[in-house]
SEPA-333552 format. One record per residue: x negated, y negated, z negated of N, C-alpha, C, O in turn. Coordinates in steps of 0.001 Angstrom, whole numbers, plus 500000, padded with zeros to 6 digits. Last residue first. Example, Ala and Ser with C-alpha at 12.3 -4.5 7.8 and 13.67 -1.06 7.14 Angstrom:
BEGIN
487150502250492920486330501060492860487100499970492130486591498862491961 486810505690492200487700504500492200486800503300492200485764503319491535 
END
This chain:
BEGIN
215338567028669863215376565711669204214028565384668562213872564319667964 215396569542670760214639568592671582214541567220670925213772566362671358 217013570826669006215597571209668999214750570324669893213522570345669803 219495569609669530218936569619668174217439569886668187216683569242667460 219864570034672312219770568680671792219096568663670435218230567825670182 219970572852672417218977572115673206218775570713672660217641570247672553 222196573289670736220868573800670359219770573089671135218734572754670560 224214572099672260223936571599670905222556572045670450221821571266669843 224215573724674482223792572326674634223477571708673279222571570883673167 225093576074673178223849576064673941223330574634674090222152574366673855 227542575383672129226465575658671179225104575713671894224075575430671281 228997574934674592228755573862673627227586574176672697226722573323672493 229075577458675849228475576309676534228100575214675538227017574634675625 230401578901673835229068579321674281228358578178675007227165577959674797 232848577510673655231915577513672528230513577898672970229537577289672531 234013578014676210233698576653675766232679576627674644231749575822674667 234210580860676233233513580114677296233076578735676799231918578344676949 235688581463673907234365582055674141233559581269675159232364581038674972 238111580017674164237196579775673047235791580251673379234817579532673159 239110581226676439238899579775676433237936579394675313237056578552675496 239347583854675579238381583526676634238101582031676700236976581619676984 241442583988673821240082584020673275239040583652674309237957583185673956 243617584287675350243354582927674903241953582841674299241348581770674263 243946586985675679243023586298676589242857584818676283242026584157676906 243762589245673246244528588046673578243603587172674423242590586676673929 242656592482674410242463591202673743243573590222674100244236590360675129 242485595993673551242703594906674508242586593598673721242435593618672500 242408599502673092241811598192672806242147597205673926242096597553675106 243316602056673304244287600982673512243733599614673125244492598681672861 241280603840672714241827603831674074242878602769674340243295602591675485 238495602289670965239764603011670951240420602876672329240155601908673043 236286600678670794236055602109670998237331602926670814237263604123670537 237653598298668471236830598642669614236582600151669628236662600812668593 241057598598667202239620598467667097238897598758668395239446599381669304 243900596586667757243258597902667845241751597722667890241238596808668536 245126594180667868244291594425666687243664595813666707242964596182665764 247028593084669637245622593225670028244697593370668814243630592759668751 249320591188667562248983592062668687247472592105668888246738591264668370 249869589307665625249474590636665203249195591612666325248861592766666060 250316586744666418251500587540666085251170588974665720252076589785665524 247822585750667146248383585329665854249589586154665438249875586267664246 245885588449668532246909587415668672247414587000667292247431587815666369 242270588859668444243640589271668127244598588110668371244192586948668413 239663588043668743240396588415669960241827588872669695242533589239670634 236870586103667747238192586611667436238993586876668698239012586055669615 233583586945668130234661586205668769235994586847668410236226588012668733 230543586663666283231761587388666617232859586448667122233041585336666626 227011586459667164228207586056666432229434586766666996229370587391668055 223676586420666819224723587295667329225978586998666524226011587257665321 220744584877667520222017584670666822223092585483667539223377585259668716 217185584885667046218395585353667707219609585047666850219523584967665624 213776584439667646214948583939666927216222584259667708216326583940668893 212299587618668622212495586184668779213672585726667934214495586552667540 212138590326668146210986589683668796211135588177668956210190587514669384 214437591341667040213171591768666452211984590987667000210920590984666381 216515590499668606216365589862667297215056590239666613214609589539665704 216294592222670780215963590805670958215690590157669605214757589366669464 217163594560669495215819594508670070215382593063670310214226592718670069 219812593986668853218817594015667775217395593970668314216509593407667672 221334594505670970220855593120670869219819593009669760219039592058669725 222316597002670495220954596933671031220467595501671212219308595290671570 223822597615667357223865596884668618222460596789669186221511596524668449 225941599316664953224641598965665536224834598324666898225886598473667520 227578599241661717227545599485663149226213598974663699225459598293663005 227583598352659205226731599502659456226833599977660905226245600994661273 227422594852658490228080595982659136227087597113659342225909596881659617 228121592148656206227194593072656851227969594259657409229022594632656890 230764589808657029230127590763656141229098591579656926229184591690658149 230775586364658111230927587793658347230260588606657244229311588148656607 232604583458657592231368584174657279231616585672657379232567586187656792 234281581587660216234233582382658998232851583004658816232046583067659746 235967578908661532234646579556661499234509580270660170234608579646659114 238208577404661391238182578457662400236830579160662503236581579913663444 237860575376659634238818576423659260238787577603660227239289578681659909 236166573566660950235626574455659915236562575602659569236099576694659241 236429573380664511236912573001663190236473574018662149236414575213662440 235296573920666965236552574590666624237201574078665347238388574311665118 233014572252667203233826572575668374235210573083667998236196572720668640 231937572065664655232248570838665394233236571144666510234181570388666737 231586574741664136232499573987663282232886572665663938234017572201663798 229659575392666052230988576001666130232008575227665297233160575075665705 227474573945665103228036573628666416229448574178666555230328573517667107 227059575299662688227388573868662674228039573457663989229024572719664001 226333577785663740227570577660662970228010576195662887229198575893663003 223924577088664931225019577580665765226353577462665026227369577088665612 222418576384662672222696575373663706223863575804664594224696574979664967 222405578877661389222988577710660715223333576636661735224411576043661677 221015580366663275222406580694663002223107579557662272224286579302662516 218481579160663149219214579181664417220698579430664176221546578786664794 217795579701660480217991578323660930218783578258662225219655577404662384 217818582679660419218546581809659494218831580419660070219989580007660139 218519585012662902217570584001662431218317582946661614219320582392662065 219925588066662141220179586746662695219236585728662055219168585603660833 218960591298662911218833590205661951219034588879662669218389588606663682 219690594633663184219887593319663814219849592257662735220608592308661767 217479597474663172218491596621662560218530595273663274217551594836663879 216920599269666336216526598750665017217677597954664399218723597778665025 218423602143667913218221600698667816217729600300666417218092600937665429 216982605370667326217741604430668131217402602987667849216251602642667581 215383608403667569215352607086666932215989606049667852215584605880669002 216627611389667221216473610429668312216545609028667697217621608539667352 215376614102665636215874612753665373215564611868666578214404611629666912 216113617400665092215563616461666072216213615100665834217437614970665831 215463619964663007216149618672663058215407617779664040214237617448663848 216041623374662520215229622356663193216065621097663298217246621157663640 216084625901660155216739624678660632215713623802661320214647623521660771 216759629374659453215859628260659762216688627070660229217839627216660642 217607631654656761217639631163658136216599630095658366215672629928657573 217832632330654105217437633345655060217483632939656507217408633789657394 218263630367652344219422631196652655219115632209653754220017632867654272 215910629003652247216354629649651018217538630582651254217789631484650455 215929627889654815215000628982654511215392629721653239215227630938653157 217892625873654513218074626971655473217178628156655144217622629303655191 216722624221652547218012624876652301218185626077653224218573627159652784 214351623384653871214291624095652595215587624869652337215548626038651954 215323621985656097214516623200656284214486624038655013214584625264655072 216635619871654808217385620772655685216629622080655897217225623157655878 214498618621653441215614619218652695216388620212653554216757621285653076 212732617756655510212272618674654467213441619385653777213393620595653553 214352616038657080213655617180657671213328618225656598213609619412656760 215110614129655170216113614959655834215481616222656414216004617325656258 212611613013654534213388613699653501214451614609654112214671615723653637 211897611817656972211071612895656428211835613697655375211722614922655325 213943609886657181213754610887658230212982612088657690213365613235657921 213437608337654919214648609148654973214555610219656058215036611336655870 211113607019655674211072607967654553212284608892654585212169610087654311 212098605405657762211063606412658034211015607460656939210893608652657221 213961603839656294214376604613657470213381605742657752213775606891657955 212370602506654468213294603515653993213771604411655138213959605613654951 211089600807656292210306601717655452211189602861654960210808604029655026 213240599373657420212434600253658260211590601230657440211398602372657858 216528599012656486215154598839656018214276599848656748214540601050656699 219170599647656817218751598271657085217356597992656560217036596852656224 220712602485658546220241601763657371219744600384657782219873599990658941 222068605622659508222006604168659678221534603512658384221903603924657284 222375608514661411221794607930660205221605606441660462221059606040661489 224706610960662605224044609662662718223478609252661363224024609592660313 224928614206664260225322613160663332224555611879663557223851611720664554 225659617603665027225244616271665471225760615219664500226874615320663986 224656621005665096225291619907664359224764618591664905223578618466665211 225059624380666005224538623055666362225347621977665645226576622039665598 224063627584665068225046626524664887224371625198665223223253624927664783 223469630963666200223076629564666022224304628695665749225423629024666142 224535633484666365223145633347665933222800631916665540221960631677664672 227889634002665051226908633597666058225499633567665482225305633620664267 229996636640664335229083635691663692228027635303664722227326636179665230 233222637441665106231877637338665675231093636264664924231501635103664892 235875637437664590235116638601664131233699638627664680233051639673664723 236710635006665546237233635476664259236428636634663705236312636793662490 233542633725666848234961634065666969235437634577665620234674634587664655 231230631142667687231503632520667328232970632816667603233570632218668496 230386628517668103230660629400669250230686630872668875230233631733669629 229712626335666490229144627643666216229315628646667330228481629537667495 229205622987665940229608623953666955228908625282666701227679625360666696 230141619859664827229520621119664453230074622188665389231284622271665597 229971616355664505230166617495665402229429618714664857228262618633664476 229442614268662796230720614263663498230968615456664388232044615581664972 228073613177659795228031614179660849229414614304661481230422614428660786 226156610531658341227445611144658663227277612114659825226454611905660717 224837608267656201224516609534656850225839610240657087226570610520656137 223998604958655636225073605863656037224452607090656689223644606975657611 223075602376653421222708603615654096223964604410654441224881604519653627 221634599481652101222818600062652749222428601250653629221548601133654482 219493599996649395219551599665650812220816600262651406221055601457651231 219952600862646782219391599531646998219498599066648446219583597865648701 220889603405646870221673602427646123221203601006646398221974600056646261 218968604708648274220317604715648837221240603758648097222265603343648638 216715604515646655216798603663647849218214603604648414218622602584648969 216872606470644727217207605100644344217412604215645565218196603267645519 218176609575645054217297608616645733217728607194645404218826606772645766 220002611309644085218698611271643411217774610202643993216693609963643455 223340610145643771222200610525644610220903610389643838220730609468643039 225797609747642653224718610200641774223515610687642582222761611544642123 227397609139644826227067608082643876225916608467642954225147607607642524 226225610544647930227012610591646704226511609571645686225340609193645694 224433610326650094225677609582650114226467609600648815227316608731648618 221957611807649955222004610425650419223274609662650047223206608477649720 222233614323648746220948613637648679221081612150648968220424611324648335 224790615127649397224450614930647984223180614100647846223063613274646941 224450615401652144225401614416651639225101614095650186225149612934649781 222630617489652142222221616193652681223157615086652214222720613973651924 224254619483651032223040619067650330222536617720650841222064616899650055 226278619739652957226615619346651591225392618833650833225484617863650081 224761620564655194225537619321655227225867618834653821225747617643653530 223714623021654230222813621936654637223551620607654627223032619619654107 226091624459653899225281624123652726224311622988653038224106622097652214 226912624720656558227776624060655579226984623612654361227187622509653852 224759626172657629225049624820658116225899624053657119225647622877656858 225051628578656233223827627789656066224086626350656476223693625416655777 227519629348657248227388629095655815226136628270655519226152627381654668 226791629641659925227817628660659554227767628334658069227950627183657675 224965631679660061224451630314660195225498629259659873225155628113659581 224793634517658118225760633631658761225246632191658853225102631535657822 223121637220658911222914636025658086223718634908658743223349634417659810 224208640690658937224007639355659533223691638321658465223956638520657279 224667643114657728223867643123658958223604641727659534222864641590660507 226356642931655651224977643318655338224065643201656546222841643190656412 228857642399656780228064641293656224226639641662655874225782640781655805 230650643398659029229446644037658499228491642984657920227440642711658501 232678642087660245233051643112659266231851643771658601232012644607657713 231578640477662186232004639856660933232336640866659847232283640543658661 228659641510663771230087641749663583230499641243662209229857641540661202 226215638836664256226668640216664183228172640314664053228881639320664207 223190636817663989224570637097664299224925638568664153224062639423663954 221323635080661769221340636351662503222792636738662717223536636959661762 220514631713662230220635632833661303220479634129662072219601634255662925 219657628360662614219529629713663152219635630735662027218945630641661011 220801625231663417220691626201662333220654627595662953221536627955663734 219759622265664602220040623621665051219754624572663898218613624705663456 220797618882664703220318620013663914220686621325664600221794621475665116 220225615717665538220605616970666186219968618128665418218755618329665473 221112612351665152220587613558664508221124614808665207222327614936665436 220199609088666059221010610260666366220326611509665803219119611695665960 220208606026664262219471607185664766220454608327665014221417608504664269 220176602529663939220962603739664181220089604824664784219319604568665710 220275599695661702219593600545662677220442601798662872221323602091662064 223092597430661252222171598489660859221377599047662041221754598894663202 223402593826661058223821595146661518222708596169661316221532595815661220 222332591620659479223741591705659844224175593122660219225215593583659749 220182589525657676220517590891658047222010591013658327222844590577657534 220761586059658600219979587133658026220423588502658509220969588639659604 224085584708658695222635584554658756221956585764658135222512586414657250 226945585203660562226240585623659363224750585442659583224201585965660553 230132584094661806228670584068661805228156584685660503228846584685659484 233034584175663927232348584489662679230847584522662847230338584926663892 235915582308665102234654583019665303234007583266663951234379582650662952 239213581831666503238284581861665380237020582628665769237048583486666652 240651582146668756240454580774668290239530580679667099239106579588666717 242367585115667881241780584265668917241745582818668435242678582334667795 241751586485664596242624586004665669241853585161666681240820584573666363 239685589300663806239916587861663750240870587453664861240812588010665957 239345591914664383239745591602663013240003590115662812240490589710661756 238312592227666917239768592251666762240255592030665337241462591965665104 235887590723668415236131591091667014237640591071666759238195590025666422 233245590683670868234662590673670497234847591218669078234076592055668608 230263588824670500230906590133670609232354590020670149232651589346669163 227513586955671940228754587056671180229367588437671409229038589127672374 224178585701671638225149586620672216226383586625671332226313586340670136 221153583862672258222489583969671682223271585074672379223056585351673559 217739583137671516218737583835672310220041583953671534220040584121670314 214745581144672012215802581714671190216848582331672108216854582088673315 212865580532673867212491580341672466213535580913671515213246581143670341 212008582403676832212940581660675975212454581588674539211731582462674062 209707581994679320209884582652678032210845581845677172210533580710676811 210628582193682831210081581535681655210439582288680370211357583109680348 208525584320681941208636583611683244210046583118683593210616583590684577 210042586793679788208896586075680337209323585284681581210360585563682183 211990588510679011211669587398678111210418586635678545209815585916677749 212083590507680889213178589550680877212887588345679974213476587279680156 210231592579681412209794591188681445210890590151681386210668589010681793 210748595210681023210624594783682414210292593297682546210093592803683656 211097595348678301209905595989678873209669595542680302208526595495680756 213592594087678229212441593445677579211146594014678145210210593271678437 215077596023679530214911594715680169213762593933679534213045593205680221 214939598111677691214406598297679037214178596965679740213196596801680464 216205597036675457214798597442675351214169597597676730213002597257676922 218772596623676503217976595483676043216500595844675979215644595062676393 219809599153677016219371598323678132218547597126677717217709596654678485 218943601972675185219470600616675140218913599752676250217698599630676409 218092604575675568217353603742674613217841602306674513217221601495673825 221409605094674277219962605052674061219229605270675380219677606051676219 224178603104675188223475604378675310221984604193675081221368603268675612 225483600679675335226131601761674600225316603055674549225746604017673911 224195598933676985224156598662675543224623599867674738224208600055673594 223647599084679897223367600142678943223295599789677481222418600291676778 222341595950681267223039597229681316222894597989680005222128597600679123 222847592395680902222072593611680694222919594873680768224085594865680374 222319589393681977223411590359682072222765591738682038222202592191683035 221238586402680846220848587811680884222103588676680885222858588689679913 220181583260681775221351584114681637220928585562681822220327585911682838 218507580592680403218331581901681043219536582774680728219870582999679564 218266577233680895219098578253680275218933579535681075219187579563682279 215902574687680201216391575732681098217191576750680294216840577084679162 215780571071679749215440572455679455215995573402680501216492572981681546 218114568603678931216725568911679250216440570350678855216810570795677768 221310567734680413220456568306679374219042568515679890218797568593681094 222770566811682511223067566228681199222215566818680087222378566441678927 222541568104684830221890566793684769222075566131683411221595565020683186 224099570345684447222635570499684466221890569174684455220712569136684102 226809570778684300226233569771683390224708569769683421224081569239682504 227340572864685984227929571562686315227304570440685491227271569289685927 226096574862684499225545574478685807226079573115686229225336572300686775 227820575023682328226445574564682114225786574152683419225005573201683448 230141576033683587230168574741682905228764574181682747228534572998683002 229143578487684567229684577488685482229703576112684845229326575128685480 228375579763682201227363579432683202227878578373684172227139577467684557 230834580230681005229921579265680379228853578821681372228465577653681393 231716582197682854232430580945682673231570579867682052231568578724682509 229806584210682484229973583606683814230705582272683713230355581319684409 230303584789679821229013584216680185229067583605681576228432582579681821 232903585836680071232664584622679280231336583974679641231248582752679753 232483588161681553233298587086682120233063585768681391233027584707682015 230898589551679629230369589210680947231158588075681585230568587126682104 232603589811677396231294589174677257230767588696678614230256587583678734 234775591207678503234970589864677932233638589123677865233552587951678232 233545593581679138234167592803680205234395591365679763234231590427680543 232917594515676648231818593999677460232327593256678700231626592405679248 234785595620674886234836594198675191233710593658676036233556592441676135 234956598259674458234145597513673491234018596039673872233245595298673265 236254599536676444236874599603675121236063598878674063236438598878672890 236540599783679420235897598699678669236580598590677307237370597680677057 236312603228680317237094602080679857236211601039679193235255601372678493 236864606252682024235910605190681687236711603935681367237675603614682062 238896607903682750237887608447681849236812607458681458235938607777680651 239317606564685946239876607389684876238757608034684052237816608621684586 239126603604686919238122604671686860238493605568685679238037605354684555 240847601631686563241082602464687744240088603623687811240205604508688658 242161600379683553241027600991684253241467601872685410242333602735685267 244617597819683958244190599078683347243104599728684202243132599635685429 245711595491684878244258595633684977243747596869684241242558596952683932 248366595480684393247968595360685801246478595574685990246016595810687106 248704598045681863248674596665682315248309596648683797247983597683684377 248926600101679545249615600022680830249735598557681224250746597911680950 246376601927677797247138600706678041247804600779679409247303601439680318 244732604059677591246160604360677527247009603094677654248237603175677623 241673605150679077242527604056678620243994604469678618244450605150679536 239327607354677978240468607241678887241447606211678335241988606388677243 235883606662677729237175606731677048238273606582678095238151605761679004 232915606119677810233617607289678342234906607560677572235015608554676855 232639602493678282232555603716677472233297604878678134234207604655678932 230559600132680142231799600583679507231556601924678823230433602427678785 228154597382680440228617598767680524229916599019679762230314598256678882 227044594810680231227850595154681397228594596476681293229583596673682000 226563592003677996226338593399678372227397593839679383228510593312679394 224825588851677897226061589630677930225722591043678368224711591264679034 222993586142676453223063587537676894224491588079676860225257587810675935 220938583373676996222282583830676651222452585231677225222087585474678376 218057581533675952218655582669676655220048582966676105220301582828674908 216393578488676541217307579240675693217925580347676529218280580127677687 213591576490676565214285577562677266215102578349676254214579578818675243 212435573217677023213050574169676089213784575220676904214518574884677833 210894572018679062210874571474677702211397572475676673210857572569675571 210974572707681679210043573455680825210084573018679368209383573586678530 212736570955683030213138572349682753212216573128681832212641574126681251 213684568150683233212512568570682480212651570036682067212683570334680873 217180568881683505216076567945683649214904568434682791215110569055681748 217810572400683898218226571036683691217090570088684007216142570455684702 218468575370685537217428574392685202218044573012685050218715572514685955 219476578437684900220075577118685118219057576094684632218820575976683430 218883581667686191218342580478685535219153579245685921219475579029687090 219465585184685561219673583955686311219176582766685496219061582841684272 219357588673686002218840587512685269218996586277686144218692586317687336 220774591849685599220728590607686379220262589474685480220716589335684344 220406595381685917220315594173685108220165592953686001219506593014687039 220262597775687268221570597127687150221554595923686216222615595490685767 217539598461687465218470598820688534219783598061688471220360597736689508 215550595587686530215977596976686347217058597240687389217448596328688119 216900592723687741215818593211686892216280594535686288217303594581685604 217588590624690394217905591911689778216675592368688994215561592394689516 218090587088689983217320588225690466217783589486689745218303589424688630 219415583875691009219358585066690167218405586078690775217972585947691920 220677580492690969219744581515691474219611582670690485219684582469689273 223965579399691281222908579679690316221977580745690883222450581821691249 226292578793692593225068578170693073223879578385692165222891577655692249 228739580040692347228491578831691558227296578059692096227276576829692064 228333582199694076229440581270694326229227579955693584229500578882694122 226246583486692766226004582889694090227089581880694426226805580825694995 227618584413690543226521583455690365226220582741691675225970581536691692 229382586193691802229910585030691086228830583974690858229096582777690968 227573588074692836228469587353693743229018586095693082229112585048693721 226447589045690472225612588308691433226459587505692408226104586382692765 228690590380689422228080589255688700227244588404689653227332587176689633 228982592362691380230059591397691150229523590165690424229867589036690775 226623593794690989226839593113692268227934592058692140227828590981692725 227142594792688435226002593900688649226155593123689951225851591932690008 229376596418689047229507595302688102228372594304688289228609593096688301 228296598330690733229315597417691252229482596203690340229703595089690816 226437599497688877226006598954690157227021597962690729226645596873691162 226033600636686251226849599431686466226513598741687796226324597525687827 224929602766684989225576603031686276226370601811686742227288601948687549 224069602260682472223035602433683490223600602863684849222856603270685741 227127603369681135225789602813680893224801603236681965224707604411682320 229903603303683504229167603774682337227765603181682279227284602576683238 232195600766684458231133601708684820230342602063683567230141601228682685 235512599657685385234433599892684414233420600909684938233743601783685743 237523597903686677236494598658687390235296598926686474234188598472686757 239178596444685086239807597450685944238797598337686654239151599395687173 237415594646683917238081595651683081238654596787683933238614597952683535 236749593050686087235707593881685465236339594991684640235872596130684652 239286591869686495238631592646687560237580593586686974237527594766687319 239663590571684065240565591651684438239999592498685575240211593710685611 237621588650684148237636589666683091238509590852683489238134592004683273 238411587109686362237117587801686342237141588944685343236733590064685652 240895586162685426240828586979686643239526587765686703239525588946687052 240026584662683225240921585794683024240902586727684230240893587948684071 238628582703684563237878583623683707238721584855683397238195585965683314 240795581408685839239726582014686626238950583037685803238648584124686295 242312580453683634242897581406684595241831582120685434241958583314685707 240261578772682327240818579971681708241472580928682711241207582128682644 239326576376683284238746577596683855239406578871683340239138579952683866 240594574480681723240901574544683151240426575851683784241053576365684710 239368574992679233240811575148679398241178575314680866241976576183681217 236734574345679827237059575696679368238550575978679530238941577077679920 237050571631680464236630572568681509236935574018681102237345574823681938 237810570578677968238700570449679121238336571448680212239222572049680820 235561571180676408236876571711676044237822571684677236238548572647677485 233664569655677793233538571115677744234871571751677370235263572758677960 234640567054677317234484567555678682234430569086678692235085569728679514 234483566824674569235798566802675201235740567349676622236665568021677078 231662566918674322232523567890673643233888567973674313234386569063674591 230891564669675736230471565982676204231351567074675598231734568028676275 231980562659674132232415562805675518232078564174676071232876564776676789 230558563088671780232009563192671777232545563409673184233439564226673407 227921562634672664228303563939672115229804564140672159230284565214672523 227987560886675831227890560930674380228297562316673903228931563077674634 226239561888678820227443561651678055227154561617676561226203562237676084 223561560123680398224034561324679672225261560982678837225322559919678220 
END
C-alpha cells in the first residue's frame, strides 16, 4: 500500500490528468438535462460510464443507479458517496458549446457537476481498489429538486442496505467560493422545507357593487400580513421565531378576476422553513388556525394545505471534522472555510437523518470574478477548474475516512 504522501500525490496527479475527461462528461450531462424523476438518458449515461470503468452497478428505482467498488476485505467498512441527476425547469441563457439542448430545462443547480465529479472520483477509487480495505457505494439519485425527493425514495427502495454504509458524503456547487476552495459546517446546516397552498374563498361579483360581494383578495392580503406579523416581524408574538431560524414566505398569489370582476377564490403558494421539528409541527398548527380565523372574521374561509417536505440537514460532528481535516491536507488550510447555516433545503437531509452524513460545498467561481451567478438562475455556470478539486478531494477524503476509521 502506498504511503499517505504517495497516495495523496497520486490522487492529485490523477485528478489533474482526468480533468479534460471529466469536463467532457459534465458538458454532455449539462447539454442534455432532464427534469426530476425523468432522468432516463442521464441514468443510462452514468451506467455506460461505470461499465467503461469496470464498476458493477444496478438500477434502483426507475432512474436511480447504485454501484459498488470493493477493496480488500470489502466488509470491513462501507462508505457511501452520493450525487444527484436531475435538472430544473429553467431556460438557459448561456451561449456555450454545451448550452442545454432541451429548451426549458437546465442544470442550473450544478447536478451535472456532482454527477461528473462522482464518476471521476469513482474511476480513481476503482484504480486504487487494492490500496484500501472496505467498500465504496456510489449513489446516483434522481429527483433532488422535487418532492418527495429522490433520496427518500431510494432509501425506501433499500439503497442503504446490502451492503449497509456506515457514513455518507455529498458535495454541492457553491458560486460564492472560488474554484479550489471548499466549505464545511458541523452540526445543523440546512433547513427543513414545506410547501404551503392556501385557498381563500369569498363571494365574487361586480366590482361596482361592493355590498354584493366579499372580496377574497382583501382577505388574502390580510391573511398574508397577519401570518408575516405572527412569524417574521421582529416583534413577533412567538418566542420560537427568535430562538429557531424560521422563514415564512409567499411567492405566488392568483385571483383570476379583472378590473371590474371580483373572483370567488384566491390561491396563494409559499414556503415554510425551519430547523427544529417540534417547532415545525407547532408552526403548522398556528398557521392553520390564524389563517382560518382571519378569513372567517372577514366573512370568508381559508383552507391551508401543507405539503411536508425535506427535513433539516445535519452534518455529523466527528465525520465532518475528519472530512475537513482531509480537505485541509489535500487543499491546504487556506482553501477550506467554515460555512454559515442556510435556510435553503436539500433532500440529502433524508440521509443525514438516518446515518452519519457530511454535506460540503465546492467553490465554482473563477478568481477573476466570473461564474458567480447563483444556482437556480438561467446563467449559472462554473469554472471547470473546480472539477479537478471536486474529483480529487472526493476520492481523497473517502480513502482518508476508510483509513481513519479502520485504524
